All heavy atoms as a GROMACS GRO file, in nm:
protein
  587
    1MET      N    1  18.656  10.370  -1.083
    1MET     CA    2  18.532  10.344  -1.153
    1MET      C    3  18.419  10.341  -1.051
    1MET      O    4  18.431  10.281  -0.945
    1MET     CB    5  18.542  10.211  -1.225
    1MET     CG    6  18.411  10.156  -1.272
    1MET     SD    7  18.418   9.996  -1.353
    1MET     CE    8  18.465   9.889  -1.220
    2LYS      N    9  18.311  10.406  -1.082
    2LYS     CA   10  18.190  10.403  -0.999
    2LYS      C   11  18.098  10.293  -1.053
    2LYS      O   12  18.087  10.274  -1.174
    2LYS     CB   13  18.117  10.537  -1.004
    2LYS     CG   14  18.199  10.653  -0.956
    2LYS     CD   15  18.216  10.651  -0.807
    2LYS     CE   16  18.292  10.775  -0.764
    2LYS     NZ   17  18.319  10.777  -0.623
    3PHE      N   18  18.036  10.222  -0.962
    3PHE     CA   19  17.954  10.107  -0.999
    3PHE      C   20  17.822  10.117  -0.923
    3PHE      O   21  17.821  10.119  -0.800
    3PHE     CB   22  18.030   9.980  -0.962
    3PHE     CG   23  17.990   9.856  -1.034
    3PHE    CD1   24  17.981   9.852  -1.172
    3PHE    CD2   25  17.964   9.740  -0.964
    3PHE    CE1   26  17.946   9.736  -1.240
    3PHE    CE2   27  17.929   9.622  -1.030
    3PHE     CZ   28  17.920   9.621  -1.168
    4LEU      N   29  17.713  10.129  -0.996
    4LEU     CA   30  17.578  10.127  -0.937
    4LEU      C   31  17.538   9.981  -0.930
    4LEU      O   32  17.526   9.914  -1.033
    4LEU     CB   33  17.482  10.206  -1.026
    4LEU     CG   34  17.337  10.211  -0.982
    4LEU    CD1   35  17.322  10.286  -0.849
    4LEU    CD2   36  17.251  10.275  -1.089
    5CYS      N   37  17.522   9.928  -0.808
    5CYS     CA   38  17.515   9.783  -0.798
    5CYS      C   39  17.445   9.735  -0.672
    5CYS      O   40  17.411   9.812  -0.584
    5CYS     CB   41  17.657   9.727  -0.801
    5CYS     SG   42  17.756   9.784  -0.660
    6THR      N   43  17.432   9.605  -0.666
    6THR     CA   44  17.389   9.536  -0.546
    6THR      C   45  17.482   9.417  -0.524
    6THR      O   46  17.541   9.365  -0.619
    6THR     CB   47  17.242   9.492  -0.554
    6THR    OG1   48  17.199   9.448  -0.424
    6THR    CG2   49  17.220   9.381  -0.654
    7LYS      N   50  17.497   9.377  -0.401
    7LYS     CA   51  17.587   9.266  -0.367
    7LYS      C   52  17.507   9.135  -0.364
    7LYS      O   53  17.395   9.132  -0.314
    7LYS     CB   54  17.653   9.291  -0.232
    7LYS     CG   55  17.757   9.188  -0.197
    7LYS     CD   56  17.835   9.229  -0.075
    7LYS     CE   57  17.941   9.124  -0.050
    7LYS     NZ   58  18.066   9.178  -0.012
    8VAL      N   59  17.567   9.031  -0.419
    8VAL     CA   60  17.507   8.898  -0.414
    8VAL      C   61  17.606   8.802  -0.350
    8VAL      O   62  17.725   8.830  -0.343
    8VAL     CB   63  17.465   8.847  -0.554
    8VAL    CG1   64  17.357   8.936  -0.612
    8VAL    CG2   65  17.584   8.839  -0.648
    9LYS      N   66  17.558   8.689  -0.305
    9LYS     CA   67  17.649   8.589  -0.248
    9LYS      C   68  17.739   8.536  -0.358
    9LYS      O   69  17.690   8.501  -0.467
    9LYS     CB   70  17.570   8.474  -0.187
    9LYS     CG   71  17.496   8.511  -0.062
    9LYS     CD   72  17.424   8.391  -0.004
    9LYS     CE   73  17.351   8.430   0.122
    9LYS     NZ   74  17.278   8.318   0.181
   10PRO      N   75  17.870   8.526  -0.332
   10PRO     CA   76  17.960   8.472  -0.434
   10PRO      C   77  17.915   8.335  -0.484
   10PRO      O   78  17.928   8.303  -0.602
   10PRO     CB   79  18.095   8.465  -0.363
   10PRO     CG   80  18.086   8.571  -0.258
   10PRO     CD   81  17.941   8.572  -0.213
   11SER      N   82  17.857   8.254  -0.395
   11SER     CA   83  17.812   8.121  -0.436
   11SER      C   84  17.698   8.129  -0.538
   11SER      O   85  17.684   8.042  -0.623
   11SER     CB   86  17.767   8.040  -0.315
   11SER     OG   87  17.662   8.105  -0.248
   12TRP      N   88  17.618   8.237  -0.532
   12TRP     CA   89  17.508   8.256  -0.628
   12TRP      C   90  17.565   8.275  -0.768
   12TRP      O   91  17.506   8.231  -0.866
   12TRP     CB   92  17.424   8.376  -0.585
   12TRP     CG   93  17.299   8.396  -0.665
   12TRP    CD1   94  17.178   8.335  -0.644
   12TRP    CD2   95  17.280   8.482  -0.777
   12TRP    NE1   96  17.086   8.379  -0.736
   12TRP    CE2   97  17.147   8.469  -0.819
   12TRP    CE3   98  17.363   8.569  -0.846
   12TRP    CZ2   99  17.095   8.540  -0.927
   12TRP    CZ3  100  17.312   8.640  -0.953
   12TRP    CH2  101  17.178   8.625  -0.993
   13LEU      N  102  17.682   8.337  -0.776
   13LEU     CA  103  17.742   8.364  -0.906
   13LEU      C  104  17.823   8.246  -0.961
   13LEU      O  105  17.874   8.255  -1.072
   13LEU     CB  106  17.832   8.488  -0.897
   13LEU     CG  107  17.757   8.620  -0.886
   13LEU    CD1  108  17.853   8.733  -0.855
   13LEU    CD2  109  17.680   8.649  -1.014
   14THR      N  110  17.833   8.138  -0.887
   14THR     CA  111  17.904   8.021  -0.941
   14THR      C  112  17.817   7.945  -1.041
   14THR      O  113  17.868   7.864  -1.117
   14THR     CB  114  17.948   7.924  -0.829
   14THR    OG1  115  17.832   7.879  -0.758
   14THR    CG2  116  18.045   7.991  -0.733
   15SER      N  117  17.690   7.975  -1.041
   15SER     CA  118  17.599   7.908  -1.135
   15SER      C  119  17.606   7.976  -1.272
   15SER      O  120  17.582   8.096  -1.282
   15SER     CB  121  17.456   7.917  -1.081
   15SER     OG  122  17.363   7.898  -1.183
   16PRO      N  123  17.635   7.900  -1.377
   16PRO     CA  124  17.636   7.958  -1.511
   16PRO      C  125  17.500   8.017  -1.549
   16PRO      O  126  17.493   8.118  -1.619
   16PRO     CB  127  17.671   7.841  -1.602
   16PRO     CG  128  17.740   7.742  -1.514
   16PRO     CD  129  17.679   7.760  -1.377
   17GLN      N  130  17.391   7.958  -1.498
   17GLN     CA  131  17.258   8.009  -1.528
   17GLN      C  132  17.238   8.148  -1.467
   17GLN      O  133  17.179   8.236  -1.531
   17GLN     CB  134  17.149   7.914  -1.476
   17GLN     CG  135  17.142   7.781  -1.547
   17GLN     CD  136  17.238   7.677  -1.485
   17GLN    OE1  137  17.316   7.707  -1.394
   17GLN    NE2  138  17.233   7.556  -1.536
   18ASN      N  139  17.287   8.167  -1.345
   18ASN     CA  140  17.273   8.298  -1.281
   18ASN      C  141  17.358   8.402  -1.352
   18ASN      O  142  17.315   8.516  -1.372
   18ASN     CB  143  17.310   8.290  -1.133
   18ASN     CG  144  17.204   8.218  -1.052
   18ASN    OD1  145  17.091   8.203  -1.096
   18ASN    ND2  146  17.241   8.174  -0.934
   19LYS      N  147  17.479   8.365  -1.391
   19LYS     CA  148  17.565   8.457  -1.466
   19LYS      C  149  17.497   8.498  -1.596
   19LYS      O  150  17.498   8.614  -1.634
   19LYS     CB  151  17.701   8.393  -1.496
   19LYS     CG  152  17.793   8.385  -1.379
   19LYS     CD  153  17.927   8.328  -1.424
   19LYS     CE  154  18.022   8.315  -1.307
   19LYS     NZ  155  18.151   8.261  -1.350
   20GLU      N  156  17.437   8.401  -1.663
   20GLU     CA  157  17.369   8.429  -1.790
   20GLU      C  158  17.250   8.524  -1.768
   20GLU      O  159  17.228   8.616  -1.846
   20GLU     CB  160  17.322   8.299  -1.854
   20GLU     CG  161  17.262   8.318  -1.991
   20GLU     CD  162  17.222   8.186  -2.057
   20GLU    OE1  163  17.267   8.079  -2.013
   20GLU    OE2  164  17.146   8.193  -2.154
   21LYS      N  165  17.174   8.501  -1.659
   21LYS     CA  166  17.061   8.588  -1.628
   21LYS      C  167  17.108   8.732  -1.609
   21LYS      O  168  17.046   8.826  -1.660
   21LYS     CB  169  16.990   8.542  -1.500
   21LYS     CG  170  16.908   8.417  -1.514
   21LYS     CD  171  16.848   8.384  -1.378
   21LYS     CE  172  16.788   8.246  -1.375
   21LYS     NZ  173  16.739   8.210  -1.241
   22VAL      N  174  17.217   8.750  -1.535
   22VAL     CA  175  17.271   8.883  -1.509
   22VAL      C  176  17.313   8.950  -1.639
   22VAL      O  177  17.279   9.065  -1.666
   22VAL     CB  178  17.390   8.875  -1.410
   22VAL    CG1  179  17.464   9.007  -1.402
   22VAL    CG2  180  17.342   8.832  -1.272
   23GLU      N  181  17.386   8.877  -1.722
   23GLU     CA  182  17.433   8.932  -1.848
   23GLU      C  183  17.318   8.962  -1.944
   23GLU      O  184  17.321   9.063  -2.015
   23GLU     CB  185  17.535   8.838  -1.911
   23GLU     CG  186  17.664   8.834  -1.830
   23GLU     CD  187  17.758   8.719  -1.866
   23GLU    OE1  188  17.724   8.637  -1.954
   23GLU    OE2  189  17.865   8.712  -1.803
   24ASN      N  190  17.215   8.879  -1.944
   24ASN     CA  191  17.098   8.903  -2.030
   24ASN      C  192  17.021   9.028  -1.989
   24ASN      O  193  16.947   9.085  -2.069
   24ASN     CB  194  17.004   8.782  -2.030
   24ASN     CG  195  17.059   8.666  -2.111
   24ASN    OD1  196  17.149   8.683  -2.192
   24ASN    ND2  197  17.007   8.548  -2.085
   25LEU      N  198  17.037   9.070  -1.864
   25LEU     CA  199  16.972   9.192  -1.815
   25LEU      C  200  17.063   9.313  -1.830
   25LEU      O  201  17.036   9.420  -1.773
   25LEU     CB  202  16.929   9.173  -1.668
   25LEU     CG  203  16.816   9.073  -1.648
   25LEU    CD1  204  16.800   9.038  -1.501
   25LEU    CD2  205  16.686   9.128  -1.705
   26ASN      N  206  17.171   9.298  -1.907
   26ASN     CA  207  17.266   9.406  -1.937
   26ASN      C  208  17.340   9.458  -1.815
   26ASN      O  209  17.374   9.576  -1.808
   26ASN     CB  210  17.197   9.520  -2.011
   26ASN     CG  211  17.145   9.476  -2.145
   26ASN    OD1  212  17.216   9.409  -2.220
   26ASN    ND2  213  17.022   9.509  -2.175
   27LEU      N  214  17.364   9.370  -1.718
   27LEU     CA  215  17.444   9.406  -1.601
   27LEU      C  216  17.580   9.341  -1.611
   27LEU      O  217  17.597   9.240  -1.678
   27LEU     CB  218  17.374   9.362  -1.472
   27LEU     CG  219  17.237   9.419  -1.442
   27LEU    CD1  220  17.187   9.369  -1.307
   27LEU    CD2  221  17.238   9.570  -1.446
   28GLU      N  222  17.676   9.397  -1.539
   28GLU     CA  223  17.810   9.343  -1.533
   28GLU      C  224  17.833   9.279  -1.397
   28GLU      O  225  17.766   9.313  -1.300
   28GLU     CB  226  17.914   9.454  -1.552
   28GLU     CG  227  17.903   9.526  -1.683
   28GLU     CD  228  17.996   9.646  -1.688
   28GLU    OE1  229  18.111   9.634  -1.642
   28GLU    OE2  230  17.951   9.752  -1.733
   29ILE      N  231  17.929   9.190  -1.390
   29ILE     CA  232  17.966   9.125  -1.264
   29ILE      C  233  18.105   9.173  -1.226
   29ILE      O  234  18.199   9.163  -1.305
   29ILE     CB  235  17.966   8.972  -1.279
   29ILE    CG1  236  17.827   8.922  -1.316
   29ILE    CG2  237  18.016   8.905  -1.151
   29ILE    CD1  238  17.821   8.776  -1.361
   30LYS      N  239  18.117   9.230  -1.107
   30LYS     CA  240  18.246   9.274  -1.052
   30LYS      C  241  18.255   9.216  -0.912
   30LYS      O  242  18.182   9.257  -0.822
   30LYS     CB  243  18.254   9.427  -1.044
   30LYS     CG  244  18.226   9.498  -1.174
   30LYS     CD  245  18.347   9.502  -1.262
   30LYS     CE  246  18.318   9.585  -1.385
   30LYS     NZ  247  18.413   9.569  -1.489
   31ASP      N  248  18.344   9.120  -0.895
   31ASP     CA  249  18.356   9.049  -0.767
   31ASP      C  250  18.220   8.991  -0.730
   31ASP      O  251  18.162   8.919  -0.809
   31ASP     CB  252  18.411   9.140  -0.658
   31ASP     CG  253  18.553   9.189  -0.691
   31ASP    OD1  254  18.632   9.108  -0.743
   31ASP    OD2  255  18.581   9.307  -0.665
   32SER      N  256  18.167   9.026  -0.614
   32SER     CA  257  18.035   8.974  -0.576
   32SER      C  258  17.926   9.079  -0.595
   32SER      O  259  17.821   9.073  -0.531
   32SER     CB  260  18.037   8.926  -0.431
   32SER     OG  261  18.074   9.032  -0.345
   33PHE      N  262  17.952   9.175  -0.684
   33PHE     CA  263  17.854   9.279  -0.714
   33PHE      C  264  17.803   9.263  -0.856
   33PHE      O  265  17.878   9.223  -0.946
   33PHE     CB  266  17.916   9.418  -0.700
   33PHE     CG  267  17.956   9.452  -0.559
   33PHE    CD1  268  18.085   9.428  -0.516
   33PHE    CD2  269  17.865   9.505  -0.469
   33PHE    CE1  270  18.123   9.458  -0.386
   33PHE    CE2  271  17.902   9.536  -0.339
   33PHE     CZ  272  18.032   9.512  -0.297
   34ILE      N  273  17.676   9.296  -0.876
   34ILE     CA  274  17.620   9.300  -1.012
   34ILE      C  275  17.563   9.439  -1.032
   34ILE      O  276  17.501   9.496  -0.942
   34ILE     CB  277  17.512   9.192  -1.034
   34ILE    CG1  278  17.397   9.205  -0.934
   34ILE    CG2  279  17.574   9.053  -1.027
   34ILE    CD1  280  17.280   9.111  -0.963
   35GLY      N  281  17.589   9.499  -1.148
   35GLY     CA  282  17.539   9.633  -1.171
   35GLY      C  283  17.591   9.692  -1.301
   35GLY      O  284  17.624   9.620  -1.395
   36VAL      N  285  17.598   9.826  -1.303
   36VAL     CA  286  17.642   9.898  -1.422
   36VAL      C  287  17.744  10.005  -1.382
   36VAL      O  288  17.734  10.063  -1.274
   36VAL     CB  289  17.524   9.967  -1.496
   36VAL    CG1  290  17.432   9.864  -1.559
   36VAL    CG2  291  17.446  10.060  -1.406
   37GLU      N  292  17.842  10.028  -1.469
   37GLU     CA  293  17.938  10.135  -1.447
   37GLU      C  294  17.868  10.268  -1.473
   37GLU      O  295  17.787  10.279  -1.564
   37GLU     CB  296  18.054  10.123  -1.545
   37GLU     CG  297  18.152  10.016  -1.510
   37GLU     CD  298  18.272  10.015  -1.604
   37GLU    OE1  299  18.326  10.123  -1.635
   37GLU    OE2  300  18.309   9.905  -1.647
   38ILE      N  301  17.900  10.366  -1.390
   38ILE     CA  302  17.848  10.501  -1.410
   38ILE      C  303  17.964  10.600  -1.410
   38ILE      O  304  18.072  10.569  -1.360
   38ILE     CB  305  17.742  10.539  -1.305
   38ILE    CG1  306  17.798  10.532  -1.163
   38ILE    CG2  307  17.620  10.450  -1.317
   38ILE    CD1  308  17.704  10.584  -1.056
   39LYS      N  309  17.940  10.719  -1.464
   39LYS     CA  310  18.048  10.817  -1.479
   39LYS      C  311  18.072  10.900  -1.354
   39LYS      O  312  18.179  10.955  -1.336
   39LYS     CB  313  18.018  10.907  -1.598
   39LYS     CG  314  18.021  10.830  -1.727
   39LYS     CD  315  18.003  10.921  -1.846
   39LYS     CE  316  18.030  10.842  -1.968
   39LYS     NZ  317  17.950  10.829  -2.072
   40ASN      N  318  17.973  10.913  -1.267
   40ASN     CA  319  17.991  10.992  -1.145
   40ASN      C  320  17.903  10.938  -1.034
   40ASN      O  321  17.845  10.831  -1.047
   40ASN     CB  322  17.961  11.140  -1.174
   40ASN     CG  323  17.823  11.159  -1.235
   40ASN    OD1  324  17.726  11.103  -1.188
   40ASN    ND2  325  17.815  11.238  -1.340
   41ASN      N  326  17.894  11.012  -0.925
   41ASN     CA  327  17.815  10.966  -0.810
   41ASN      C  328  17.665  10.981  -0.828
   41ASN      O  329  17.588  10.935  -0.745
   41ASN     CB  330  17.856  11.042  -0.684
   41ASN     CG  331  17.988  10.995  -0.629
   41ASN    OD1  332  18.026  10.879  -0.645
   41ASN    ND2  333  18.060  11.085  -0.563
   42ASP      N  334  17.624  11.047  -0.935
   42ASP     CA  335  17.484  11.075  -0.957
   42ASP      C  336  17.435  10.998  -1.080
   42ASP      O  337  17.441  11.048  -1.191
   42ASP     CB  338  17.464  11.226  -0.977
   42ASP     CG  339  17.319  11.266  -0.977
   42ASP    OD1  340  17.235  11.189  -0.925
   42ASP    OD2  341  17.288  11.373  -1.032
   43PRO      N  342  17.387  10.874  -1.060
   43PRO     CA  343  17.344  10.794  -1.175
   43PRO      C  344  17.223  10.856  -1.244
   43PRO      O  345  17.140  10.922  -1.180
   43PRO     CB  346  17.309  10.658  -1.114
   43PRO     CG  347  17.288  10.683  -0.970
   43PRO     CD  348  17.368  10.804  -0.934
   44SER      N  349  17.215  10.833  -1.373
   44SER     CA  350  17.100  10.884  -1.449
   44SER      C  351  16.976  10.802  -1.415
   44SER      O  352  16.984  10.691  -1.361
   44SER     CB  353  17.128  10.874  -1.599
   44SER     OG  354  17.128  10.738  -1.639
   45GLU      N  355  16.860  10.858  -1.449
   45GLU     CA  356  16.734  10.786  -1.425
   45GLU      C  357  16.734  10.655  -1.502
   45GLU      O  358  16.683  10.554  -1.453
   45GLU     CB  359  16.616  10.872  -1.468
   45GLU     CG  360  16.588  10.989  -1.377
   45GLU     CD  361  16.468  11.070  -1.421
   45GLU    OE1  362  16.377  11.013  -1.486
   45GLU    OE2  363  16.466  11.191  -1.391
   46GLU      N  364  16.791  10.656  -1.622
   46GLU     CA  365  16.796  10.535  -1.704
   46GLU      C  366  16.880  10.426  -1.637
   46GLU      O  367  16.842  10.308  -1.636
   46GLU     CB  368  16.856  10.569  -1.841
   46GLU     CG  369  16.859  10.452  -1.937
   46GLU     CD  370  16.916  10.493  -2.072
   46GLU    OE1  371  16.869  10.593  -2.130
   46GLU    OE2  372  17.007  10.422  -2.119
   47GLU      N  373  16.994  10.464  -1.579
   47GLU     CA  374  17.080  10.367  -1.510
   47GLU      C  375  17.010  10.310  -1.387
   47GLU      O  376  17.016  10.189  -1.362
   47GLU     CB  377  17.213  10.433  -1.471
   47GLU     CG  378  17.300  10.464  -1.590
   47GLU     CD  379  17.414  10.559  -1.558
   47GLU    OE1  380  17.401  10.646  -1.469
   47GLU    OE2  381  17.517  10.548  -1.626
   48VAL      N  382  16.945  10.396  -1.312
   48VAL     CA  383  16.872  10.351  -1.192
   48VAL      C  384  16.759  10.257  -1.232
   48VAL      O  385  16.739  10.152  -1.169
   48VAL     CB  386  16.819  10.472  -1.111
   48VAL    CG1  387  16.726  10.427  -1.000
   48VAL    CG2  388  16.935  10.553  -1.055
   49LYS      N  389  16.686  10.293  -1.335
   49LYS     CA  390  16.576  10.208  -1.381
   49LYS      C  391  16.627  10.072  -1.429
   49LYS      O  392  16.569   9.968  -1.396
   49LYS     CB  393  16.499  10.277  -1.493
   49LYS     CG  394  16.378  10.198  -1.541
   49LYS     CD  395  16.293  10.275  -1.637
   49LYS     CE  396  16.176  10.202  -1.695
   49LYS     NZ  397  16.137  10.077  -1.644
   50LEU      N  398  16.739  10.073  -1.503
   50LEU     CA  399  16.798   9.948  -1.553
   50LEU      C  400  16.828   9.852  -1.438
   50LEU      O  401  16.786   9.736  -1.440
   50LEU     CB  402  16.925   9.977  -1.632
   50LEU     CG  403  17.004   9.853  -1.677
   50LEU    CD1  404  16.930   9.779  -1.788
   50LEU    CD2  405  17.142   9.893  -1.723
   51ILE      N  406  16.897   9.900  -1.336
   51ILE     CA  407  16.934   9.809  -1.227
   51ILE      C  408  16.815   9.773  -1.139
   51ILE      O  409  16.802   9.658  -1.096
   51ILE     CB  410  17.054   9.861  -1.145
   51ILE    CG1  411  17.106   9.748  -1.056
   51ILE    CG2  412  17.020   9.983  -1.065
   51ILE    CD1  413  17.243   9.766  -1.002
   52ASN      N  414  16.725   9.868  -1.115
   52ASN     CA  415  16.606   9.835  -1.034
   52ASN      C  416  16.519   9.730  -1.104
   52ASN      O  417  16.471   9.637  -1.039
   52ASN     CB  418  16.526   9.960  -1.002
   52ASN     CG  419  16.587  10.041  -0.892
   52ASN    OD1  420  16.659   9.990  -0.806
   52ASN    ND2  421  16.560  10.170  -0.891
   53ASP      N  422  16.500   9.744  -1.234
   53ASP     CA  423  16.423   9.645  -1.309
   53ASP      C  424  16.492   9.509  -1.307
   53ASP      O  425  16.426   9.405  -1.292
   53ASP     CB  426  16.402   9.690  -1.454
   53ASP     CG  427  16.304   9.806  -1.466
   53ASP    OD1  428  16.236   9.839  -1.367
   53ASP    OD2  429  16.296   9.864  -1.577
   54ALA      N  430  16.625   9.509  -1.320
   54ALA     CA  431  16.700   9.383  -1.320
   54ALA      C  432  16.691   9.315  -1.184
   54ALA      O  433  16.667   9.194  -1.177
   54ALA     CB  434  16.846   9.410  -1.357
   55VAL      N  435  16.708   9.391  -1.075
   55VAL     CA  436  16.699   9.333  -0.941
   55VAL      C  437  16.559   9.276  -0.919
   55VAL      O  438  16.543   9.167  -0.863
   55VAL     CB  439  16.736   9.438  -0.834
   55VAL    CG1  440  16.700   9.390  -0.693
   55VAL    CG2  441  16.886   9.470  -0.841
   56ASP      N  442  16.458   9.345  -0.967
   56ASP     CA  443  16.320   9.296  -0.955
   56ASP      C  444  16.303   9.164  -1.030
   56ASP      O  445  16.244   9.069  -0.977
   56ASP     CB  446  16.224   9.402  -1.009
   56ASP     CG  447  16.079   9.371  -0.975
   56ASP    OD1  448  16.053   9.322  -0.864
   56ASP    OD2  449  15.993   9.395  -1.062
   57LYS      N  450  16.356   9.156  -1.151
   57LYS     CA  451  16.343   9.033  -1.230
   57LYS      C  452  16.425   8.918  -1.171
   57LYS      O  453  16.383   8.802  -1.176
   57LYS     CB  454  16.387   9.059  -1.374
   57LYS     CG  455  16.287   9.142  -1.449
   57LYS     CD  456  16.335   9.175  -1.589
   57LYS     CE  457  16.236   9.267  -1.657
   57LYS     NZ  458  16.287   9.325  -1.779
   58LEU      N  459  16.541   8.949  -1.115
   58LEU     CA  460  16.626   8.844  -1.059
   58LEU      C  461  16.577   8.793  -0.924
   58LEU      O  462  16.585   8.674  -0.896
   58LEU     CB  463  16.770   8.896  -1.043
   58LEU     CG  464  16.849   8.916  -1.170
   58LEU    CD1  465  16.977   8.992  -1.140
   58LEU    CD2  466  16.881   8.783  -1.237
   59PHE      N  467  16.527   8.884  -0.839
   59PHE     CA  468  16.500   8.846  -0.701
   59PHE      C  469  16.355   8.862  -0.657
   59PHE      O  470  16.320   8.821  -0.546
   59PHE     CB  471  16.592   8.926  -0.607
   59PHE     CG  472  16.738   8.910  -0.644
   59PHE    CD1  473  16.811   9.017  -0.691
   59PHE    CD2  474  16.801   8.786  -0.635
   59PHE    CE1  475  16.945   9.003  -0.726
   59PHE    CE2  476  16.934   8.771  -0.670
   59PHE     CZ  477  17.006   8.879  -0.716
   60GLY      N  478  16.271   8.922  -0.742
   60GLY     CA  479  16.128   8.931  -0.712
   60GLY      C  480  16.097   8.986  -0.574
   60GLY      O  481  16.143   9.094  -0.537
   61ASN      N  482  16.020   8.910  -0.497
   61ASN     CA  483  15.977   8.954  -0.364
   61ASN      C  484  16.092   8.969  -0.265
   61ASN      O  485  16.076   9.030  -0.160
   61ASN     CB  486  15.874   8.858  -0.305
   61ASN     CG  487  15.744   8.860  -0.382
   61ASN    OD1  488  15.713   8.958  -0.449
   61ASN    ND2  489  15.668   8.753  -0.374
   62HIS      N  490  16.208   8.913  -0.298
   62HIS     CA  491  16.323   8.919  -0.208
   62HIS      C  492  16.413   9.038  -0.239
   62HIS      O  493  16.519   9.054  -0.178
   62HIS     CB  494  16.405   8.790  -0.218
   62HIS     CG  495  16.325   8.668  -0.187
   62HIS    ND1  496  16.283   8.636  -0.060
   62HIS    CD2  497  16.275   8.572  -0.268
   62HIS    CE1  498  16.212   8.524  -0.063
   62HIS    NE2  499  16.204   8.483  -0.188
   63LYS      N  500  16.372   9.126  -0.331
   63LYS     CA  501  16.459   9.235  -0.375
   63LYS      C  502  16.496   9.332  -0.263
   63LYS      O  503  16.598   9.397  -0.271
   63LYS     CB  504  16.398   9.310  -0.492
   63LYS     CG  505  16.274   9.388  -0.460
   63LYS     CD  506  16.218   9.454  -0.584
   63LYS     CE  507  16.090   9.527  -0.552
   63LYS     NZ  508  16.032   9.586  -0.669
   64ILE      N  509  16.416   9.337  -0.157
   64ILE     CA  510  16.448   9.426  -0.046
   64ILE      C  511  16.582   9.387   0.020
   64ILE      O  512  16.650   9.471   0.080
   64ILE     CB  513  16.334   9.428   0.059
   64ILE    CG1  514  16.349   9.547   0.152
   64ILE    CG2  515  16.324   9.299   0.135
   64ILE    CD1  516  16.227   9.582   0.230
   65ALA      N  517  16.623   9.263   0.006
   65ALA     CA  518  16.749   9.216   0.062
   65ALA      C  519  16.869   9.253  -0.025
   65ALA      O  520  16.983   9.224   0.011
   65ALA     CB  521  16.745   9.064   0.081
   66PHE      N  522  16.844   9.321  -0.138
   66PHE     CA  523  16.950   9.355  -0.232
   66PHE      C  524  16.949   9.506  -0.259
   66PHE      O  525  16.914   9.550  -0.370
   66PHE     CB  526  16.933   9.275  -0.362
   66PHE     CG  527  16.941   9.128  -0.340
   66PHE    CD1  528  16.826   9.054  -0.314
   66PHE    CD2  529  17.063   9.063  -0.340
   66PHE    CE1  530  16.833   8.918  -0.291
   66PHE    CE2  531  17.071   8.927  -0.318
   66PHE     CZ  532  16.957   8.854  -0.293
   67PRO      N  533  16.989   9.586  -0.159
   67PRO     CA  534  16.987   9.731  -0.179
   67PRO      C  535  17.086   9.774  -0.287
   67PRO      O  536  17.195   9.718  -0.299
   67PRO     CB  537  17.027   9.787  -0.042
   67PRO     CG  538  17.098   9.674   0.026
   67PRO     CD  539  17.040   9.547  -0.028
   68VAL      N  540  17.046   9.873  -0.363
   68VAL     CA  541  17.130   9.924  -0.472
   68VAL      C  542  17.204  10.046  -0.420
   68VAL      O  543  17.146  10.133  -0.354
   68VAL     CB  544  17.043   9.961  -0.593
   68VAL    CG1  545  17.124  10.028  -0.701
   68VAL    CG2  546  16.975   9.835  -0.649
   69LYS      N  547  17.334  10.053  -0.448
   69LYS     CA  548  17.415  10.167  -0.403
   69LYS      C  549  17.526  10.192  -0.503
   69LYS      O  550  17.554  10.108  -0.590
   69LYS     CB  551  17.472  10.140  -0.265
   69LYS     CG  552  17.560  10.016  -0.259
   69LYS     CD  553  17.602   9.987  -0.117
   69LYS     CE  554  17.675   9.852  -0.112
   69LYS     NZ  555  17.708   9.813   0.022
   70VAL      N  556  17.591  10.306  -0.491
   70VAL     CA  557  17.707  10.339  -0.573
   70VAL      C  558  17.832  10.309  -0.491
   70VAL      O  559  17.843  10.352  -0.378
   70VAL     CB  560  17.705  10.488  -0.614
   70VAL    CG1  561  17.832  10.523  -0.691
   70VAL    CG2  562  17.582  10.521  -0.698
   71ILE      N  563  17.923  10.233  -0.552
   71ILE     CA  564  18.050  10.204  -0.486
   71ILE      C  565  18.165  10.237  -0.580
   71ILE      O  566  18.146  10.253  -0.700
   71ILE     CB  567  18.059  10.056  -0.439
   71ILE    CG1  568  18.057   9.961  -0.559
   71ILE    CG2  569  17.949  10.023  -0.340
   71ILE    CD1  570  18.092   9.817  -0.523
   72GLU      N  571  18.283  10.245  -0.526
   72GLU     CA  572  18.405  10.267  -0.604
   72GLU      C  573  18.475  10.133  -0.620
   72GLU      O  574  18.500  10.064  -0.522
   72GLU     CB  575  18.497  10.365  -0.532
   72GLU     CG  576  18.623  10.397  -0.605
   72GLU     CD  577  18.606  10.514  -0.702
   72GLU    OE1  578  18.528  10.605  -0.673
   72GLU    OE2  579  18.671  10.509  -0.807
   73ILE      N  580  18.501  10.094  -0.743
   73ILE     CA  581  18.573   9.967  -0.767
   73ILE      C  582  18.702  10.000  -0.837
   73ILE      O  583  18.707  10.077  -0.928
   73ILE     CB  584  18.488   9.871  -0.852
   73ILE    CG1  585  18.371   9.822  -0.769
   73ILE    CG2  586  18.572   9.754  -0.898
   73ILE    CD1  587  18.296   9.703  -0.822
   0.00000   0.00000   0.00000
């Protein structure tokens, strides 16, 4: 499975509030990654926009510390 995602600290995900924020932004949690499943290595513009908007809403000015990439899970 390909996952368009960013990595967060596992401790950040222990908070039910943070988990709820991620899920409300239509992202999934896989280990210490939050993102969306994609079908191949080339995510659609819609998928990229979804995760970029979510990272912006979750981390604001700190979003530069959360690079988005495609990984294999």
